[in-house]
Each structure stands twice: as C-alpha cells, then as structure tokens.
Kinemage of the C-alpha trace (Angstrom):
@kinemage 1
@onewidth
@group {chain A} dominant
@subgroup {mainchain}
@vectorlist {calphas} color= white
{ca met a 1} P 4.306 -2.988 -7.429
{ca cys a 2} L 6.210 -6.312 -7.746
{ca gly a 3} L 5.534 -9.966 -6.804
{ca ile a 4} L 8.056 -12.112 -4.899
{ca trp a 5} L 7.737 -15.771 -4.269
{ca ala a 6} L 10.289 -18.094 -2.666
{ca leu a 7} L 10.540 -21.725 -1.315
{ca phe a 8} L 13.040 -23.321 1.256
{ca gly a 9} L 13.356 -26.860 1.876
{ca ser a 10} L 11.138 -27.899 -1.060
{ca asp a 11} L 10.802 -31.271 -2.695
{ca glu a 12} L 8.342 -30.031 -5.228
{ca cys a 13} L 9.157 -30.447 -8.859
{ca leu a 14} L 10.132 -27.403 -11.096
{ca ser a 15} L 6.879 -27.364 -12.856
{ca val a 16} L 4.841 -27.085 -9.769
{ca gln a 17} L 7.090 -24.336 -8.394
{ca cys a 18} L 6.823 -22.318 -11.645
{ca leu a 19} L 3.140 -22.805 -11.881
{ca ser a 20} L 2.798 -21.471 -8.189
{ca ala a 21} L 5.015 -18.504 -8.925
{ca met a 22} L 2.949 -17.597 -11.968
{ca lys a 23} L 0.013 -17.119 -9.942
{ca ile a 24} L 0.875 -13.620 -9.034
{ca ala a 25} L 2.337 -12.625 -12.486
{ca his a 26} L -0.126 -9.396 -12.540
{ca arg a 27} L 1.829 -7.886 -9.872
{ca gly a 28} L 5.070 -7.560 -12.207
{ca pro a 29} L 4.041 -7.414 -16.046
{ca asp a 30} L 7.485 -6.312 -17.127
{ca ala a 31} L 9.779 -9.364 -16.493
{ca phe a 32} L 9.998 -12.683 -14.766
{ca arg a 33} L 12.793 -14.550 -13.381
{ca phe a 34} L 13.036 -17.952 -11.568
{ca glu a 35} L 16.268 -18.731 -9.777
{ca asn a 36} L 17.481 -21.891 -8.141
{ca val a 37} L 20.060 -20.620 -5.539
{ca asn a 38} L 23.462 -22.405 -5.994
{ca gly a 39} L 24.885 -23.532 -2.760
{ca phe a 40} L 21.666 -23.928 -1.000
{ca thr a 41} L 19.652 -27.268 -1.050
{ca asn a 42} L 16.132 -26.877 -2.233
{ca cys a 43} L 15.933 -23.078 -2.312
{ca cys a 44} L 14.464 -21.010 -4.966
{ca phe a 45} L 13.147 -17.533 -5.727
{ca gly a 46} L 10.639 -16.296 -8.318
{ca phe a 47} L 10.151 -12.703 -9.122
{ca his a 48} L 7.618 -10.619 -11.154
{ca arg a 49} L 9.041 -7.149 -11.956
{ca leu a 50} L 7.225 -3.910 -12.536
{ca ala a 51} L 10.206 -1.838 -13.632
{ca ile a 52} L 10.109 1.749 -11.684
{ca val a 53} L 13.537 2.578 -11.121
{ca asp a 54} L 16.628 1.519 -13.156
{ca gln a 55} L 14.812 -0.754 -15.843
{ca leu a 56} L 18.113 -2.319 -17.142
{ca tyr a 57} L 19.664 -3.431 -13.914
{ca gly a 58} L 16.905 -3.739 -11.372
{ca met a 59} L 15.821 -7.354 -11.821
{ca gln a 60} L 15.541 -9.658 -8.984
{ca pro a 61} L 16.541 -11.700 -7.006
{ca leu a 62} L 19.670 -9.369 -6.511
{ca arg a 63} L 23.077 -11.094 -5.679
{ca val a 64} L 25.769 -9.182 -3.790
{ca lys a 65} L 28.772 -10.097 -6.071
{ca lys a 66} L 31.491 -9.940 -3.487
{ca phe a 67} L 29.367 -12.328 -1.254
{ca pro a 68} L 28.106 -14.787 -3.799
{ca tyr a 69} L 25.398 -16.313 -1.521
{ca leu a 70} L 23.824 -13.006 -0.341
{ca trp a 71} L 20.512 -12.604 -2.131
{ca leu a 72} L 17.630 -10.158 -1.949
{ca cys a 73} L 14.119 -10.549 -3.197
{ca tyr a 74} L 12.120 -7.244 -2.395
{ca asn a 75} L 8.884 -5.672 -3.273
{ca gly a 76} L 9.018 -1.751 -2.629
{ca glu a 77} L 11.075 1.170 -2.967
{ca ile a 78} L 14.028 2.202 -0.728
{ca tyr a 79} L 13.945 5.871 -1.200
{ca asn a 80} L 17.120 6.588 0.546
{ca tyr a 81} L 18.991 3.889 -1.165
{ca lys a 82} L 22.065 5.971 -2.252
{ca gln a 83} L 22.670 7.358 1.234
{ca leu a 84} L 22.273 3.977 2.574
{ca glu a 85} L 24.687 2.453 0.137
{ca lys a 86} L 27.463 4.865 1.166
{ca his a 87} L 26.727 4.245 4.776
{ca leu a 88} L 26.675 0.512 4.647
{ca gly a 89} L 29.415 -0.125 2.217
{ca phe a 90} L 27.711 -2.521 -0.138
{ca glu a 91} L 24.992 -2.261 -2.599
{ca tyr a 92} L 22.175 -4.415 -1.200
{ca gln a 93} L 20.944 -5.956 2.039
{ca thr a 94} L 20.027 -9.869 2.207
{ca met a 95} L 17.482 -12.195 2.327
{ca val a 96} L 19.714 -15.324 2.365
{ca asp a 97} L 23.164 -14.996 3.861
{ca ala a 98} L 26.404 -16.846 4.035
{ca asn a 99} L 25.494 -18.322 7.382
{ca lys a 100} L 22.536 -20.187 5.883
{ca lys a 101} L 19.993 -17.929 7.347
{ca val a 102} L 16.636 -16.577 5.777
{ca phe a 103} L 15.415 -13.128 6.921
{ca ile a 104} L 11.830 -12.159 6.189
{ca gly a 105} L 10.571 -8.915 6.904
{ca arg a 106} L 7.388 -6.481 6.141
{ca asp a 107} L 6.886 -2.734 6.141
{ca ser a 108} L 5.579 -0.930 9.203
{ca tyr a 109} L 1.978 -0.682 7.920
{ca gly a 110} L 1.798 -3.841 5.788
{ca val a 111} L 1.222 -1.447 2.633
{ca arg a 112} L 3.140 -4.289 0.655
{ca pro a 113} L 1.597 -7.735 1.288
{ca leu a 114} L 3.446 -10.977 2.308
{ca phe a 115} L 1.980 -14.460 3.183
{ca lys a 116} L 3.871 -17.416 4.701
{ca leu a 117} L 3.391 -21.100 4.724
{ca leu a 118} L 5.504 -23.180 7.222
{ca thr a 119} L 5.251 -26.850 7.960
{ca asp a 120} L 6.381 -28.603 10.898
{ca asp a 121} L 8.892 -30.737 8.872
{ca gly a 122} L 10.860 -27.634 7.804
{ca phe a 123} L 9.321 -26.390 4.464
{ca leu a 124} L 8.892 -22.634 4.195
{ca ala a 125} L 7.205 -20.649 1.385
{ca val a 126} L 6.577 -16.903 1.083
{ca cys a 127} L 4.618 -15.079 -1.545
{ca ser a 128} L 3.184 -11.544 -2.118
{ca glu a 129} L -0.287 -13.084 -2.337
{ca ala a 130} L -1.862 -16.218 -0.777
{ca lys a 131} L -3.042 -17.453 -4.129
{ca gly a 132} L 0.686 -18.272 -5.000
{ca leu a 133} L 0.884 -20.666 -2.145
{ca ile a 134} L -2.518 -22.526 -2.646
{ca asp a 135} L -1.158 -25.172 -4.978
{ca leu a 136} L 1.688 -25.907 -2.576
{ca lys a 137} L -0.796 -26.125 0.270
{ca his a 138} L -3.047 -28.667 -1.560
{ca ser a 139} L -0.241 -30.757 -2.472
{ca met a 140} L 0.790 -31.361 1.275
{ca thr a 141} L -0.973 -33.960 3.384
{ca ser a 142} L -0.659 -31.925 6.435
{ca ser a 143} L -2.648 -29.029 4.899
{ca pro a 144} L -0.573 -26.276 6.683
{ca lys a 145} L -2.181 -22.693 7.181
{ca ile a 146} L -1.339 -19.617 4.940
{ca asp a 147} L -0.856 -16.759 7.369
{ca pro a 148} L -0.272 -13.104 6.606
{ca phe a 149} L 3.208 -11.947 7.792
{ca pro a 150} L 2.847 -9.402 10.378
{ca pro a 151} L 3.696 -5.716 9.528
{ca gly a 152} L 6.641 -4.191 11.282
{ca his a 153} L 8.156 -7.605 11.945
{ca cys a 154} L 11.231 -9.636 10.838
{ca glu a 155} L 11.487 -13.389 11.212
{ca val a 156} L 14.836 -15.284 11.137
{ca phe a 157} L 15.014 -18.887 9.796
{ca asp a 158} L 17.925 -21.486 9.957
{ca leu a 159} L 18.716 -23.384 6.718
{ca lys a 160} L 19.789 -26.833 7.791
{ca leu a 161} L 22.252 -29.168 6.019
{ca ser a 162} L 19.218 -30.980 4.932
{ca gly a 163} L 17.843 -27.972 3.059
{ca lys a 164} L 14.881 -27.861 5.625
{ca val a 165} L 14.410 -24.789 7.778
{ca ala a 166} L 13.875 -23.942 11.410
{ca ser a 167} L 12.442 -20.715 12.767
{ca val a 168} L 14.938 -18.793 15.112
{ca glu a 169} L 12.982 -15.767 16.122
{ca leu a 170} L 10.214 -13.430 15.293
{ca leu a 171} L 11.429 -9.771 15.847
{ca lys a 172} L 9.329 -6.568 16.064
{ca phe a 173} L 11.628 -4.335 14.303
{ca arg a 174} L 9.636 -1.361 13.487
{ca asn a 175} L 6.657 0.114 15.114
{ca phe a 176} L 4.839 3.064 13.526
{ca lys a 177} L 5.405 5.362 16.544
{ca asp a 178} L 9.241 4.922 16.404
{ca glu a 179} L 11.206 7.735 15.355
{ca pro a 180} L 13.171 7.017 11.985
{ca gln a 181} L 16.495 5.284 12.491
{ca his a 182} L 18.072 6.808 9.301
{ca ala a 183} L 16.762 10.380 9.488
{ca glu a 184} L 20.182 11.697 9.073
{ca tyr a 185} L 20.432 10.168 5.606
{ca asp a 186} L 17.238 11.845 4.440
{ca ser a 187} L 17.933 15.394 3.321
{ca leu a 188} L 14.454 16.558 4.110
{ca gly a 189} L 15.094 19.638 6.429
{ca lys a 190} L 14.775 20.133 10.055
{ca leu a 191} L 11.607 20.260 12.146
{ca gln a 192} L 11.066 23.430 14.042
{ca ala a 193} L 11.378 23.013 17.835
{ca gly a 194} L 8.395 23.473 19.995
{ca met a 195} L 4.901 22.191 20.441
{ca asp a 196} L 2.822 25.330 20.079
{ca arg a 197} L -0.071 24.922 17.599
{ca glu a 198} L 1.507 27.161 14.919
{ca thr a 199} L 4.792 25.294 14.942
{ca ile a 200} L 2.906 21.940 14.891
{ca lys a 201} L 0.933 23.049 11.833
{ca arg a 202} L 4.129 24.148 10.122
{ca asn a 203} L 5.710 20.781 11.003
{ca ile a 204} L 2.903 18.775 9.587
{ca cys a 205} L 3.071 20.816 6.289
{ca leu a 206} L 6.924 20.330 6.117
{ca leu a 207} L 6.588 16.430 6.963
{ca phe a 208} L 3.687 15.997 4.283
{ca glu a 209} L 5.496 17.583 1.600
{ca asn a 210} L 8.704 15.785 2.299
{ca ala a 211} L 6.777 12.536 2.216
{ca val a 212} L 5.427 13.232 -1.234
{ca arg a 213} L 8.709 14.561 -2.559
{ca lys a 214} L 10.737 11.298 -1.724
{ca arg a 215} L 8.074 9.245 -3.428
{ca leu a 216} L 8.842 11.180 -6.695
{ca met a 217} L 11.865 8.802 -7.300
{ca ala a 218} L 10.606 6.856 -10.479
{ca his a 219} L 11.477 6.377 -13.974
{ca arg a 220} L 8.050 5.774 -15.135
{ca arg a 221} L 5.028 8.271 -15.300
{ca ile a 222} L 3.355 9.386 -12.132
{ca gly a 223} L -0.395 9.738 -11.650
{ca cys a 224} L -2.842 10.235 -8.645
{ca leu a 225} L -6.188 9.123 -7.615
{ca leu a 226} L -8.290 11.953 -6.805
{ca ser a 227} L -11.667 11.357 -5.147
{ca gly a 228} L -12.245 15.091 -4.364
{ca gly a 229} L -12.031 14.532 -0.579
{ca leu a 230} L -9.391 16.225 1.618
{ca asp a 231} L -6.654 13.414 1.561
{ca ser a 232} L -6.511 12.587 -2.094
{ca ser a 233} L -6.784 16.232 -2.963
{ca leu a 234} L -3.831 17.234 -0.816
{ca val a 235} L -1.795 14.441 -2.236
{ca ala a 236} L -2.614 15.474 -5.941
{ca ala a 237} L -1.963 19.287 -5.084
{ca thr a 238} L 1.301 18.970 -3.320
{ca leu a 239} L 2.430 16.171 -5.926
{ca leu a 240} L 1.771 18.559 -8.851
{ca lys a 241} L 3.534 21.345 -7.197
{ca leu a 242} L 6.737 19.389 -6.544
{ca met a 243} L 6.635 17.839 -10.113
{ca arg a 244} L 6.586 21.173 -11.646
{ca glu a 245} L 9.515 22.206 -9.233
{ca ser a 246} L 11.336 19.242 -10.527
{ca asn a 247} L 10.763 20.014 -14.275
{ca leu a 248} L 9.193 16.643 -14.842
{ca pro a 249} L 8.663 16.213 -18.495
{ca tyr a 250} L 5.058 15.479 -18.406
{ca pro a 251} L 1.908 16.767 -16.704
{ca leu a 252} L 0.279 15.046 -13.666
{ca gln a 253} L -2.613 12.794 -14.692
{ca thr a 254} L -5.363 12.631 -11.975
{ca phe a 255} L -8.148 10.051 -12.089
{ca ala a 256} L -11.497 9.936 -10.468
{ca ile a 257} L -14.399 7.487 -10.721
{ca gly a 258} L -17.912 7.422 -9.924
{ca met a 259} L -21.555 6.706 -10.990
{ca asp a 260} L -23.237 9.373 -12.922
{ca asp a 261} L -23.575 12.557 -11.015
{ca ser a 262} L -21.688 11.172 -8.053
{ca pro a 263} L -20.368 13.821 -5.433
{ca asp a 264} L -16.773 12.486 -5.856
{ca leu a 265} L -16.792 13.350 -9.709
{ca leu a 266} L -18.007 17.018 -8.985
{ca ala a 267} L -15.516 17.403 -6.149
{ca ala a 268} L -12.511 15.890 -8.061
{ca arg a 269} L -13.263 17.983 -11.203
{ca lys a 270} L -13.101 21.227 -8.981
{ca val a 271} L -9.805 20.140 -7.556
{ca ala a 272} L -8.170 19.334 -10.960
{ca asn a 273} L -9.369 22.536 -12.351
{ca his a 274} L -7.741 24.470 -9.437
{ca ile a 275} L -4.545 22.819 -9.579
{ca gly a 276} L -4.356 22.283 -13.354
{ca ser a 277} L -3.848 18.521 -13.689
{ca glu a 278} L -4.640 16.462 -16.769
{ca his a 279} L -7.876 15.076 -15.419
{ca his a 280} L -9.678 11.772 -16.310
{ca glu a 281} L -13.090 10.765 -15.301
{ca ile a 282} L -14.337 7.283 -15.250
{ca ile a 283} L -17.955 6.827 -14.989
{ca phe a 284} L -19.313 3.328 -14.346
{ca ser a 285} L -22.800 1.770 -14.300
{ca ala a 286} L -24.401 -0.499 -11.793
{ca glu a 287} L -24.070 -3.380 -14.205
{ca glu a 288} L -20.297 -2.799 -14.724
{ca gly a 289} L -19.855 -2.582 -11.063
{ca ile a 290} L -21.727 -5.845 -10.236
{ca gln a 291} L -19.798 -7.691 -13.093
{ca ala a 292} L -16.650 -6.836 -11.477
{ca val a 293} L -17.622 -8.142 -7.918
{ca asp a 294} L -16.265 -11.702 -8.585
{ca glu a 295} L -12.961 -10.380 -9.972
{ca val a 296} L -12.579 -8.005 -7.107
{ca ile a 297} L -13.070 -10.752 -4.486
{ca phe a 298} L -10.556 -12.992 -6.321
{ca thr a 299} L -8.117 -10.167 -6.375
{ca leu a 300} L -8.531 -9.142 -2.795
{ca glu a 301} L -8.421 -12.650 -1.222
{ca thr a 302} L -11.206 -11.661 1.341
{ca tyr a 303} L -14.922 -11.811 1.604
{ca asp a 304} L -14.999 -8.606 4.065
{ca ile a 305} L -18.207 -6.876 2.815
{ca thr a 306} L -16.859 -3.293 3.462
{ca thr a 307} L -13.587 -3.943 1.776
{ca val a 308} L -15.320 -5.591 -1.300
{ca arg a 309} L -17.818 -2.832 -1.725
{ca ala a 310} L -15.045 -0.098 -1.491
{ca ser a 311} L -12.638 -1.997 -3.768
{ca val a 312} L -14.926 -2.357 -6.897
{ca gly a 313} L -14.426 1.486 -7.745
{ca met a 314} L -10.669 1.195 -7.281
{ca tyr a 315} L -10.341 -1.790 -9.368
{ca leu a 316} L -12.203 -0.274 -12.184
{ca ile a 317} L -10.101 3.037 -12.039
{ca ser a 318} L -6.968 0.971 -11.902
{ca lys a 319} L -8.050 -1.137 -14.813
{ca tyr a 320} L -8.550 2.162 -16.809
{ca ile a 321} L -5.310 3.569 -16.080
{ca arg a 322} L -3.435 0.584 -17.135
{ca lys a 323} L -5.298 0.336 -20.423
{ca lys a 324} L -5.833 3.962 -21.380
{ca thr a 325} L -2.776 5.911 -20.014
{ca asn a 326} L 0.918 5.329 -19.534
{ca ser a 327} L 0.856 6.170 -15.812
{ca val a 328} L 2.295 3.375 -13.758
{ca val a 329} L 3.210 5.006 -10.415
{ca ile a 330} L -0.010 5.892 -8.653
{ca phe a 331} L -0.277 8.032 -5.461
{ca ser a 332} L -3.280 8.030 -3.135
{ca gly a 333} L -4.485 9.338 -0.032
{ca glu a 334} L -4.759 5.965 2.089
{ca gly a 335} L -3.914 6.081 5.611
{ca ser a 336} L -4.924 9.406 6.493
{ca asp a 337} L -8.392 8.559 8.127
{ca glu a 338} L -6.791 6.010 10.510
{ca leu a 339} L -3.761 8.573 11.351
{ca thr a 340} L -5.744 11.709 11.718
{ca gln a 341} L -8.965 10.385 13.126
{ca gly a 342} L -10.911 10.989 9.976
{ca tyr a 343} L -13.935 8.513 10.539
{ca ile a 344} L -17.359 10.200 11.610
{ca tyr a 345} L -17.519 7.877 14.692
{ca phe a 346} L -14.507 9.565 16.103
{ca his a 347} L -16.810 12.440 17.182
{ca lys a 348} L -18.411 10.219 19.805
{ca ala a 349} L -15.221 9.022 21.437
{ca pro a 350} L -15.610 8.702 25.173
{ca ser a 351} L -12.250 10.481 25.624
{ca glu a 352} L -9.361 11.979 23.736
{ca glu a 353} L -7.086 9.191 25.090
{ca glu a 354} L -9.480 6.413 23.813
{ca ala a 355} L -9.735 8.220 20.421
{ca ala a 356} L -5.933 8.015 20.221
{ca glu a 357} L -5.880 4.357 21.073
{ca asp a 358} L -8.529 3.577 18.514
{ca ser a 359} L -6.512 5.497 15.864
{ca glu a 360} L -3.517 3.301 16.543
{ca arg a 361} L -5.600 0.235 16.437
{ca leu a 362} L -6.868 1.279 12.952
{ca leu a 363} L -3.316 1.735 11.832
{ca arg a 364} L -2.274 -1.781 13.259
{ca glu a 365} L -5.175 -3.252 11.381
{ca leu a 366} L -4.559 -1.326 8.144
{ca tyr a 367} L -3.061 -4.192 6.465
{ca leu a 368} L -6.404 -6.214 6.810
{ca phe a 369} L -8.496 -3.707 5.158
{ca asp a 370} L -7.742 -0.299 3.408
{ca ala a 371} L -4.066 -1.016 2.647
{ca leu a 372} L -5.015 -4.551 1.533
{ca arg a 373} L -7.741 -3.022 -0.903
{ca ala a 374} L -5.386 -0.221 -2.198
{ca asp a 375} L -2.485 -2.651 -3.038
{ca arg a 376} L -4.645 -5.648 -4.471
{ca thr a 377} L -6.745 -3.423 -6.705
{ca thr a 378} L -3.804 -1.338 -8.196
{ca ala a 379} L -1.508 -4.424 -8.461
{ca ala a 380} L -4.117 -6.520 -10.243
{ca his a 381} L -3.404 -4.140 -13.027
{ca gly a 382} L 0.384 -3.898 -12.803
{ca leu a 383} L 0.469 -0.422 -10.993
{ca glu a 384} L 2.657 0.710 -8.114
{ca leu a 385} L 0.821 2.419 -5.226
{ca arg a 386} L 2.398 5.068 -3.177
{ca val a 387} L 0.849 6.481 0.090
{ca pro a 388} L 2.502 9.492 1.518
{ca phe a 389} L 0.282 9.661 4.589
{ca leu a 390} L 1.832 6.404 5.807
{ca asp a 391} L 5.449 7.993 5.486
{ca his a 392} L 7.063 6.745 8.894
{ca arg a 393} L 8.657 10.389 9.725
{ca leu a 394} L 4.979 11.915 9.321
{ca thr a 395} L 3.156 9.210 11.238
{ca ala a 396} L 5.684 9.092 14.041
{ca tyr a 397} L 5.372 12.868 14.388
{ca tyr a 398} L 1.742 13.059 14.225
{ca leu a 399} L 1.089 10.183 16.794
{ca ser a 400} L 3.412 11.759 19.096
{ca leu a 401} L 1.137 14.927 19.700
{ca leu a 402} L -0.963 15.214 22.557
{ca pro a 403} L -4.345 13.298 22.277
{ca glu a 404} L -6.363 16.507 22.546
{ca leu a 405} L -4.818 18.076 19.562
{ca arg a 406} L -5.815 15.027 17.396
{ca val a 407} L -9.394 14.644 17.937
{ca pro a 408} L -12.138 16.213 15.946
{ca lys a 409} L -13.216 19.952 16.852
{ca asn a 410} L -16.231 22.108 16.217
{ca gly a 411} L -17.945 19.115 14.872
{ca val a 412} L -15.218 18.554 11.960
{ca glu a 413} L -13.037 15.423 11.872
{ca lys a 414} L -9.216 15.758 10.865
{ca tyr a 415} L -9.537 19.200 12.141
{ca leu a 416} L -5.832 19.711 12.847
{ca leu a 417} L -4.728 18.468 9.296
{ca arg a 418} L -7.254 20.878 7.559
{ca glu a 419} L -6.030 23.781 9.740
{ca ala a 420} L -2.430 23.009 9.027
{ca phe a 421} L -2.996 23.719 5.332
{ca glu a 422} L -5.566 26.654 5.866
{ca gly a 423} L -4.387 29.604 3.855
{ca ser a 424} L -2.047 27.635 1.728
{ca asp a 425} L -4.459 27.686 -1.286
{ca leu a 426} L -3.228 24.182 -2.409
{ca ile a 427} L -6.920 23.137 -2.789
{ca pro a 428} L -10.272 25.103 -2.769
{ca lys a 429} L -11.290 26.043 0.748
{ca asp a 430} L -14.686 24.106 0.362
{ca ile a 431} L -12.722 21.118 -0.387
{ca leu a 432} L -10.279 21.431 2.334
{ca trp a 433} L -13.205 21.625 4.693
{ca arg a 434} L -15.349 18.948 2.834
{ca pro a 435} L -17.039 16.546 5.338
{ca lys a 436} L -15.877 12.933 5.376
{ca glu a 437} L -17.535 10.447 2.877
{ca ala a 438} L -16.725 6.752 2.522
{ca phe a 439} L -15.127 5.837 -0.770
{ca ser a 440} L -18.002 3.702 -1.757
{ca asp a 441} L -20.376 6.376 -0.862
{ca gly a 442} L -18.872 9.318 -2.685
{ca leu a 443} L -18.651 7.582 -5.802
{ca ser a 444} L -22.473 6.576 -5.768
{ca ser a 445} L -25.246 8.287 -7.845
{ca thr a 446} L -27.508 10.618 -5.914
{ca lys a 447} L -30.302 8.596 -7.255
{ca lys a 448} L -29.421 5.184 -5.750
{ca ser a 449} L -26.353 4.515 -3.718
{ca trp a 450} L -23.765 1.866 -4.883
{ca phe a 451} L -24.344 0.099 -1.277
{ca ser a 452} L -28.096 -0.293 -2.109
{ca ile a 453} L -27.507 -1.455 -5.620
{ca leu a 454} L -25.153 -4.136 -4.460
{ca gln a 455} L -27.399 -5.161 -1.619
{ca asp a 456} L -30.358 -5.471 -4.070
{ca his a 457} L -28.334 -7.497 -6.373
{ca ile a 458} L -27.102 -10.056 -3.515
{ca glu a 459} L -30.699 -10.322 -2.284
{ca gln a 460} L -31.849 -11.265 -5.769
{ca gln a 461} L -28.860 -13.958 -6.027
{ca val a 462} L -29.346 -15.534 -2.643
{ca gln a 463} L -32.730 -16.506 -1.289
{ca gly a 464} L -33.532 -16.610 2.269
{ca ser a 465} L -33.735 -20.357 2.527
{ca glu a 466} L -29.983 -20.411 1.328
{ca ile a 467} L -28.721 -18.374 4.147
{ca asn a 468} L -30.775 -19.698 7.109
C-alpha cells in the first residue's frame, strides 16, 4: 500500500506542500519522494512508498524516459505488467502527458482510496486520504469540498498555460460487471463452456484460485488474515496451497484476533491446524479496544458506527503484524459477502432479481464501508492489502450467473460458493458451512459482545442531555 499526493495549479509554498504530503506518510514507510515537474507550471507530486516489487527501481513518480514529460503516480499493483509492457510498447502508462493533460483514475471497487479537491479558479489536488488535503482546504478562502473520487472512473483535466486546470470529462471506464479487456494477456487458463451447475462450480473454483495466484506477485513476505469464517478460510487455504506449489522460501503466517474465548479464535485455530499455517492469535481486552477507538476514527476518516466498530479488531491486528512479524503483503476475504450474497438479510429478499440488484448496490458502495475499513486499518501500519474475491474476472463471471443461482438456499447464505468447494478438503467441512457472523460479533467474548462493551462505554461518556 502506498500513498499518492499531487497538486496542479498550486500557488502554495513548498513547506505547505510538503507538510500536506507528509500527512499520509504511514501508507509508505519505506521511502518518500517529492517532485516538482519540470515543464509544467505549478505541478508537483508527493509519493510515500511501500516497496513490494522491485525495491531498487520502483520509486515513484515514474517518468518514461523517451517521453520526458510522461509521469505516473500510482497506488496498487499491475499484476500483468510484463504482458502489458510487450503489448503497449513502453514501460509505463501516464498521469501527465506531453499534451498537458492530467488523467486521474480509480479501480473498479475503490479498494485503493483516492480523494480530490478542485476549485473554481483552476486548482486541483488529489491524495490517497482526505487528511492530506485538509491543510490546503483551510488555506483557501473558498473552502472547497474534498470528495472521494468515484471507483471505476477516469477524469481528464487540461493544464492551461497559466498552470491552472480545467476539467474536460469524467469517464466511467470500468464497471465491475464488465468482462476483462486484457484477458488474453493473463495466462490463467480457459473457463469451461456451459452453464450447468457442475460446470459453474468448477469455473468458480478456477477463477478464485487464479485470483489468488496472480496476487502472489511480491518481493516481501505474504501473510493472511484468518477469522475462521468461510471467506478468509478459503483465501488462506488456497494461498498456502499455491505458495507451496511456487516453493516460496517461508511458511504462510495467518493472523486471528478476538477477545478471550471468541468464536473466531476457535474457528481460525481449527483452520490453521487443518492447512498447516504458522498461526498467530491476538487477544485484546475491552480496555485495549476502547483505547483504540479515537485512533481508528482518525485513521478511517468516518464516523459510521458499524464501520468504526468493525475496524477496531482489524486495526489492532495490523498493528501486531507490523510490530511482531515481517509479513507485509496481507490477504483477506473482503468483498465476498457483497458478491455472493453473504449477509443474513438476503434470506428475506422479496425476489431473486431484487437480491441480485442489492448485491450490486453493495459492491458499488463497498468503497464507503468495508473496502474503506480494510484499506485504512492495514495502511495505517504500512501493510499492503490484497483481496482476491474482488478480482475483476471472478466478479464479472459470478455476476453474470442467473439470479436464482446466487441466492441463499436451504437456509444457508453463499450456498453456491460453499457448494463449489464441497469435497475439495481445502478447509474443514464445518468451517465450509459455518454460518455467517459479522466481524465485530465473531471476535467478541461469549461473556459480553464487543458491541455491548462499546455501547456501554459511549453511554458513560455522553450523557443524555448532551445528545438531545
């Protein structure tokens, strides 16, 4: 996970610019670079690097040498970059080009964050987190809005001779239901033809395994969050299997967190024993959870109650990983519930079509909630999150299936996904069919839930007269 920051048309002094860029230093603890772009008036980049691939030469912003004014500032991994390099004929794609244009884009689901500040008089700033733009906003008399950049979109800006910018167009370039445009460059194997149930199940397994495989690209140690639920267990088991096949020189570290005697800890321990990972358990107390709440809210940049509550455990486990281990690339099961209709309320959907529509709604809003939680809590501690359930080939295929195939069945949510891996022995059968639990519920003690602990704390802090 890296941090990107850029200004166009800025009259701010260098010290103000650097101070703003340093607000997101946690996202890239390995190196920092600040670049004033020659040839462009009032244009600069800041980049905080978490070195995952090519530690020596991967620093940004990148410049294409044969086109001296082509620059790229990018947060993420291009897994098929070698194939694209051959196809496109040059090493990097551009953010600022010789025609004095700025291209800003975000991934289909908003797994990687991006915020934009644009004023009427032609000042543009972008940053991985809103906190990197706050000082700039406060220095302006107009007090412009800081908006999240929409997932799956690309916006084009013209750089004027004065150094100011003007928006040209906002393009929706990538919908999560779209078929991949560069499938021929991914040596991932062919899907089997046909839509019978057995073929569909085999295709789901193939696409999921390929989604995990491509995300093995890293020069840093790989670990996996493991709650003991279906999604993280499938990710961990598949990841370990592929790591062994690839002969990686270290065992897979898995990480589970919970309060004393929480269901998640017990289930995760069972999965870890089954797959043979190097397992770590982090037990936190009510006091430790409460003490982390203020830090979590600052990290998330949201007061959404459910997101904050669910983020505390992920924040604490990321803190442990960074301090106690050398795992840096962290896999997790985010996105599966939205894609495969994993929430309990899907049992009560009025129709199969409405259930499918709501699944797509959740995927569109993922960047505001679960993707936000997963990114911020890991990036706060300099970790890179990878989420194979949001692989564009897997999601495009799964969403193309008939609505009646995707709904809960026999009182069990995510039935098709569970059925696809039946008989694989990847994970224990009782874990494969374990009922859904919210992250903040599964990590709770059986004596008192994390929800109740946090609610009691808030009621003690805020008297009734203060909220009337």
